[in-house]
N, C-alpha and C positions, 0 to 999 in steps of 0.2 A: 628139066632144069629144077622144077619144084621138088621132085623127089630127091635130088642131090642136096638141095638146101635143107630139106627136112632132116637128112642123115647128118649133114654138117652141124646143124643147130641143136640137135637133140642127142648127141653122143654125151651121155651123162657121166660125169666123173667129178668127185669132190676136188675143188681146188685145194692146194696144200696149205692147211691152216693148223700148224702143229700144236699140240698140247702134251702135257706130261702124260706117261703111258702106264704107270704102275697100276692104277685102278680105274682105267677109262677104256670102254669098249671100242678102241680103234680111234683112228684120225677123225676129228669132227670135220663135217662138210661145211663149207661156207659159200658154195656157189656152184654153178655148172661150167664145164669147160665147153662152152659153145665154139666149136673148133675153128671155123673159118671166119673170114670178115663178112660183114653184112653189106648190102648195096648201098650206093651213094645216098645220103640223107634219109635212109631207113632207120627205123627203131626197132630193136628186138627186146622184148620183155619176157623174162623167165621167172616163174615162181616155183618152189619145190618144198616139199616136206620129207624128212627122213627120219626113220627110227633104227636104232642100232643097239645091240646088247651083246654082252659077254658073261660067261658063268664059269670058265675054266682058267686056272693059272698055269703058266708055262715057265719052265727053267729050260733055256735053250729051246729045243723043239719037243720036249717031252712035257706032258701034263704033270702038274705038281699039286698035291693036296695043300690047301691054304685054308685054315679055319677062321681067320680073322674077318675075311670079306668073302661073301657068297657070290657076288656078281656086281654088275653095273649096267646102266642103260641110259640112253638120252633121246629126246624128241627135239628136233631141230626144223626150223623153217628158214628158207633163204630166198634171196632175190638177186637177179642179173639184169643189168641194163646195158645195152650195146647200141652205138650209134656209128653209122657209116660216115665218116668225115669226108672221105673220097671213095672212089671205087676200090682202092687198095688199102686204105688205112681205116681202122675201126678202133674206137675208144670204148672200153667196158668199165663197169663198176659193179662190185659185189658187196652185199650186206647180208647178215643172218642174225637170227635170234634164237637162243635156247629156250624152248618152252620148259624144259626140265632136264637137269643132269641129275642122276640118282645113283648112289653107291648103296648096295645091299649089305650092311654089315651083319655079321653074326649076332645072335642075341647077346653074347658076352661083351662083343666090341661096341654094340650100339650104346651101351651104358657110358662108355668113354668118348662116344662121338654122337652127340644129340643131334647135330645138323648133318643130315645125309642127302640133301637135295638143294638145288639152286637153279636159277635161270638168269637171262640177261642177254644183253647185246654182245655179239662176237665181233671179231675184227673186221676191218674194211679192206677191200682190195681194189686198187685202181690199176688198169692194164691198157696197153696199146698193142695192136696187132697190125702186121703189114704183110700183104700178099706178095712176097718177094718173087715167087715164080708161079705162073698159071699157064697151063697149056690145055685149052678147053678141048680141042680135037683128041688129044692124047690122054685126057682126064688125069692130069698131074696137077697137084698144088702143094707149095711149101709155104707156110706161113709161121714166121717167128713171132715171139711175144716177149714183152718186158713189162714189169709192173712193180708196184710197191704195196706193202702191207701197212695199214695204219691202225693202231690200237684204238678201240672204243674209249678206253680209259688207261691212264698211266699207273693207276692205283689198283690193288686187288680188292675184290669184294670182301667185306668184313661182317661179322656178327658179334655184337657186344664189344666191338673193338678189336676183335681178333680176326686175322685173315682167315678166309675159308681155305681148305685144302687145294692144291693146284688142280686136282682132277674135278674139282666143282667149280672152278673158275670158268667164266663164259669167254674170256679173252686171254691173250698172252701178256698184255701190258708191254708189248715190245713192237718196234718197228722191224720191217723185214724187206727184202728185195726178192724178186722172183724172175725167172726166165724160162723160156721153153721154145718148143717148135712142133708144128703140126705137119705131117706129110700125108697126102691123099692120093690114092691111086684107084681109078675105076677099071674094072675088068671089061673085056669085050662084049659080054652079054648085056651090058648097060644096066643090070640089076643088082650086081654084087660090087661092093666097094670096100676098100681097105684103107684104114687110117692108123697112123702111128702118132701118139702124143707123148712128148717127154717134157717134164717140168722140174725145176729145182727151186728150192726155197731157202734162203739164208736169213737167220733171225739174229738181230743184235741183242746185246745184253740189256735187260730191263732195269728198272729202278731198284729192284729187289736182288740185284746181281745174279740174276738167273738168265742163262741162254740156252734156247732150245737148239737141239742139233740139227745140222743141215739135213734136208729131206729131199729125196729124189723119187720121182714117180714116173714110170714108163708103162704105157698102156697100148695094146694092140686091139683094135676094133674090126670086126667083120660085119658089114651091113647088107642085108639081103631084103630086097623090095619084094613083098609078097603079092601086092596089087596096088591099085591106085590109092588105097587108104591105109594099109598096114605095112610096117617095116620092122623086121626082126634084127636085132643087134646083139652080138656076143662080145664081151670085153674080157680080156685077160690083162691083169695089172700087176706090176711089181712095185712094192713100196719099200724103199730102203732108207733108214735114218740112223744118223750118227747118234751117240749118247748126249745127254744134256750136261750143261755145266752150272754148277752152283758155287759162287765165290771163287771162280776159276778151277774148281775140282769136279772131276767126272762123277756123275751119279750113275752108280753101278746098274740099277734097274730101269735104264732107259736105253732106247735105241732098239731096232728090230730089222728084220728082213721078211717080207711077207709076199705070197703069191695069191692073188684073188681072182675069182671068176664071177662075172656078173652078166646075166642074160637080161635083155630089155626088149620090150614091145612098144612100138610107137604107132599111134593112130592119128591120121591127118584129117582134118576137116576143112570146110570152105573158108576163104578169107585168111589163110595162112595161120590157122590155129592147129596146134598139135598137143596131144596128151601122151605122156609115157609113163610106163610102170616099170620098176627095176628091182631085182633081187641080188643079193650079193652074199658070197660064201667063201671062206678061206679053203685054199688047196694046200698051202704050206705056210707054217708059222715058226719063226726062229726069234727068240727074245733074249736080249742081254739080261743076266740076272733072273729074277723071278717077276713076271708081269702077268696082267689079265689079258688073255687072248681074245681074239675075235670069235663071235659066234655066227650071227647072221645079221643082215640089214636089209631094209626095204625102202623104197622111195617112189614118190608120185611127183611128177614134173609136168608143168603146163607152160607152153610157149606160144607167143604171138608176135608176129612181124606186122609192123605198120609201115606201109609204103605210101609215097606221094603219087 
C-alpha cells in the first residue's frame, strides 16, 4: 500500500500555468500533480525546484535562425499542500515563486532591452479531488479534479513605469478554471502501475485585454517498483495549446503542440518521506509562427505525508 501511495503522490507533472511562449523556454511549472486523494485527515506537503532552458527557435516544427534572442531560462520553486477532507475528498493548494526568468538577448538587442530578467510570485491554484471509483482488489482508481487559478496580482510587473515583457512576468494577471481526471491501473505483478492524467485550463481575459489560449495536457505514466526504496517512473506527455488573444485578435506566434518524455527516479525513506529527481526532453515540437522551443528541464521534488 505504501508503494502505491508513493507512486500516486510523486508522479511529477507541471500543473498548467500558461504564459506567453514567444521567448519563454516552455510552460512554467506551478506545482505537482499529486495524482490521487490522500487519507482522511492526512496532510501531504510537496516542495520542488525546477530549471528549464531553451536556445532554438522554431517555425512550425523546423528550427529557425533568430538573431535577436539567443535563448531563455528560468529557475522556479513551488509548493503543494493537500488535505484529506474525507477518505474520498481531497483539497489541494499550489503556490510558486520564480527565482529568476531570464531572456538572453543578442548583443545588438541588449541595447534596446536593458531589462532581461525578473522574478516574483506566480499564480495560485486551488483544487478539489474526488475518488469517484476505487477497486482495491482489481487495482483500479478514477479520480476527477476541478480547480480555479487565482492571480498573485492583477497588474503586470513594471520597471520605471513600463510593464516588463510578457515573457518576464511571473504571473498571468488573470483568473482561470481547470478540470481533469486521473485513471490508475495496477498490473498483476503488483510492481508495475499505469497512470493516465488529463488536464485542461481555460484562462479569462485579464485587465490588459490579454487572454491566454486554452491548454490541454495528457500524460501517461509507467511506474516500476525496483525495491522497497526506489521507484522508476517514465512519463510521456502531450501539451496542446490554442493561440493567445490580445484585444480580441489572435497572436500569431503563440500556441503549440508538443510531445515530451520525462524519466523520474523516486527514493522513499522512513516516516513517509520521498525524494524524486526528474529530467525532461522534447520528442516533438510544433509551434504556430516563430517561437522559442524547449531544450531540457530538470526538477528536484521532496514529499512528506503527515498522518494522525
